[in-house]
C-alpha positions as CSV (number, residue, x, y, z in Angstrom):
1,M,3.5,-24.6,1.2
2,E,1.8,-25.0,4.6
3,S,-1.3,-23.4,6.0
4,R,-1.4,-23.5,9.8
5,L,-2.4,-21.6,13.0
6,A,0.0,-18.7,13.6
7,T,2.4,-18.5,16.5
8,T,3.8,-15.5,18.2
9,H,7.0,-16.0,16.1
10,D,4.9,-15.0,13.0
11,I,3.8,-11.6,14.3
12,H,6.5,-9.4,12.7
13,N,6.1,-11.2,9.3
14,V,2.3,-10.7,9.5
15,L,2.8,-7.0,10.2
16,A,5.2,-6.7,7.3
17,L,2.7,-8.4,4.9
18,Q,-0.1,-6.2,6.3
19,K,2.0,-3.0,5.6
20,L,2.5,-4.1,2.0
21,N,-1.2,-4.4,1.4
22,L,-2.8,-1.8,3.6
23,F,-5.2,0.5,1.8
24,D,-3.5,3.7,3.0
25,N,-0.1,2.5,1.7
26,L,-1.2,1.7,-1.8
27,T,-1.7,3.8,-4.9
28,E,-5.1,3.8,-6.6
29,E,-3.8,1.5,-9.3
30,E,-2.3,-0.9,-6.7
31,R,-5.7,-1.0,-4.9
32,E,-7.3,-2.6,-8.0
33,D,-5.3,-5.7,-7.2
34,G,-6.9,-5.9,-3.7
35,F,-6.2,-4.4,-0.3
36,V,-6.8,-4.7,3.5
37,T,-8.4,-1.9,5.4
38,T,-8.1,-3.0,9.1
39,P,-4.6,-2.3,10.5
40,F,-3.7,-4.6,13.4
41,T,-1.1,-3.8,16.0
42,Y,1.4,-6.2,17.5
43,T,-0.7,-6.5,20.6
44,Q,-3.9,-7.2,18.7
45,I,-2.2,-9.8,16.7
46,R,-0.7,-11.5,19.8
47,E,-4.2,-11.5,21.3
48,I,-5.8,-13.2,18.3
49,I,-3.0,-15.8,18.2
50,G,-3.8,-16.6,21.8
51,L,-7.5,-17.0,20.8
52,K,-6.4,-19.4,18.0
53,G,-7.8,-17.0,15.4
54,L,-4.9,-16.2,13.1
55,F,-4.0,-18.6,10.2
56,V,-1.0,-18.2,8.0
57,T,0.5,-19.8,4.9
58,E,4.2,-20.1,4.7
59,I,6.6,-21.1,1.9
60,E,10.2,-21.7,2.9
61,E,9.7,-20.0,6.3
62,E,8.2,-16.8,4.7
63,I,4.7,-15.8,5.6
64,I,2.9,-15.2,2.3
65,A,-0.7,-15.1,3.5
66,Y,-2.8,-14.6,6.6
67,A,-6.4,-14.9,7.6
68,F,-8.0,-13.6,10.8
69,A,-11.0,-15.3,12.4
70,G,-12.5,-14.5,15.8
71,S,-15.4,-13.8,18.0
72,W,-17.4,-10.6,17.9
73,K,-16.1,-9.8,21.4
74,Y,-12.6,-9.6,19.9
75,F,-13.6,-7.6,16.8
76,S,-15.9,-5.2,18.6
77,Q,-12.9,-3.1,19.6
78,W,-13.2,-1.5,16.1
79,K,-16.2,0.7,15.4
80,L,-16.9,-0.8,12.0
81,F,-17.7,-4.2,13.6
82,K,-20.1,-2.6,16.0
83,V,-22.0,-1.2,13.0
84,M,-22.1,-4.7,11.5
85,I,-23.3,-6.3,14.8
86,A,-26.1,-3.7,15.0
87,S,-27.5,-5.0,11.7
88,F,-27.6,-8.6,12.8
89,P,-31.2,-8.6,14.1
90,K,-32.5,-8.0,10.5
91,L,-30.2,-10.6,8.9
92,I,-31.0,-14.1,8.0
93,F,-28.6,-16.5,6.3
94,D,-29.3,-20.1,5.3
95,G,-32.6,-19.9,7.1
96,K,-31.0,-18.9,10.4
97,R,-31.1,-15.5,12.1
98,I,-27.7,-14.0,12.5
99,N,-26.4,-13.2,16.0
100,T,-23.1,-13.0,17.8
101,Q,-23.3,-16.5,19.2
102,N,-23.9,-18.5,16.0
103,T,-21.4,-16.5,13.8
104,F,-17.8,-15.2,13.9
105,Q,-15.9,-12.6,11.9
106,Y,-13.6,-13.9,9.2
107,G,-11.0,-11.6,7.8
108,P,-9.1,-9.8,6.8
109,I,-7.4,-12.2,4.6
110,C,-4.2,-11.1,2.8
111,I,-2.1,-12.9,0.2
112,H,1.2,-11.5,-1.0
113,K,0.7,-10.2,-4.6
114,N,3.4,-12.6,-6.0
115,F,1.4,-15.6,-4.8
116,R,-2.2,-14.7,-5.8
117,G,-4.2,-16.9,-8.1
118,I,-2.5,-20.2,-7.3
119,G,-4.9,-21.7,-4.8
120,I,-3.6,-20.3,-1.6
121,L,-6.9,-18.6,-0.8
122,Q,-8.7,-21.9,-0.8
123,S,-6.0,-23.8,1.1
124,L,-5.8,-21.1,3.8
125,F,-9.5,-20.7,4.0
126,E,-10.0,-24.4,4.4
127,K,-7.5,-24.6,7.3
128,M,-9.4,-21.8,9.0
129,R,-12.8,-23.3,8.2
130,L,-12.0,-26.7,9.8
131,E,-10.7,-25.0,13.0
132,M,-13.6,-22.5,13.4
133,L,-16.3,-25.0,12.5
134,K,-15.6,-26.6,15.9
135,K,-17.3,-23.5,17.4
136,Y,-19.5,-21.8,14.8
137,P,-21.9,-22.9,12.1
138,I,-21.8,-19.6,10.1
139,S,-19.0,-17.1,9.2
140,I,-19.7,-13.4,8.5
141,T,-17.3,-11.0,6.8
142,F,-17.4,-7.6,5.1
143,I,-15.8,-6.4,1.9
144,N,-15.3,-2.8,0.8
145,K,-17.5,-2.5,-2.4
146,E,-14.4,-1.0,-4.1
147,N,-12.3,-4.1,-3.5
148,K,-13.6,-6.0,-6.6
149,R,-10.8,-8.6,-6.5
150,S,-11.7,-9.7,-3.0
151,L,-15.4,-9.7,-3.8
152,F,-14.8,-11.8,-6.8
153,A,-12.5,-14.2,-4.9
154,H,-15.0,-14.7,-2.0
155,T,-18.2,-15.0,-4.1
156,Q,-16.8,-17.0,-7.0
157,K,-13.9,-19.0,-5.6
158,L,-15.3,-19.6,-2.0
159,N,-19.0,-19.3,-2.6
160,W,-19.8,-16.6,0.0
161,E,-23.2,-15.0,-0.3
162,V,-23.8,-11.2,-0.1
163,I,-26.5,-10.7,2.6
164,D,-26.4,-7.0,3.4
165,E,-24.8,-3.6,2.5
166,F,-23.9,-0.8,4.9
167,Q,-22.1,2.5,5.1
168,F,-19.2,3.4,7.3
169,N,-16.8,6.3,7.1
170,D,-18.0,7.3,3.7
171,N,-17.4,3.8,2.3
172,T,-19.9,1.2,1.2
173,Y,-19.4,-2.3,2.5
174,L,-21.0,-5.6,1.7
175,T,-21.7,-8.1,4.4
176,L,-21.3,-11.8,3.3
177,G,-22.2,-15.1,4.9
178,F,-20.7,-18.6,4.6
179,D,-22.0,-21.9,5.8
180,M,-19.1,-23.5,7.6
181,K,-20.2,-27.0,6.7
182,N,-19.2,-26.4,3.1
183,S,-15.6,-27.3,2.1
184,V,-14.0,-25.1,-0.6
185,L,-11.5,-27.7,-1.8
């Protein structure tokens, strides 16, 4: 098992894993095991790879997990992230006021259902953390309040802190913060 920065050769495998875990493609029962809500296109994935913001875990040349991480400039192409950014002036994390210069967006993260619960989350996150710590002291993400598996994994296994709650498209989301100096391994 290896976690690494993604290359353009990984795009089709990332798209396939995304399709398996996209909220709209899952039954209500399947969603209880976690889901991703932001669909990325081939072009958007190629762009984030160029920005060194896509991380993958691979076993025997199969991509079994991915994690996105990038600037607010990249993520502001989606309306949901604009809503998040608008709340930044009121947010403080770890004694610091949140803004688009001292934070980046982490996520989505997706792990193939056959490989969940065996430490891939921590390994992939740590690879991303070490790379992104070079530029940012704080990471911000959001989790759909209905995605209990993801909320548990991030708050209990990775020690993220819930710092806000917001509404978008009739869904409730939690904003979480993470101090990038803290290793999760």
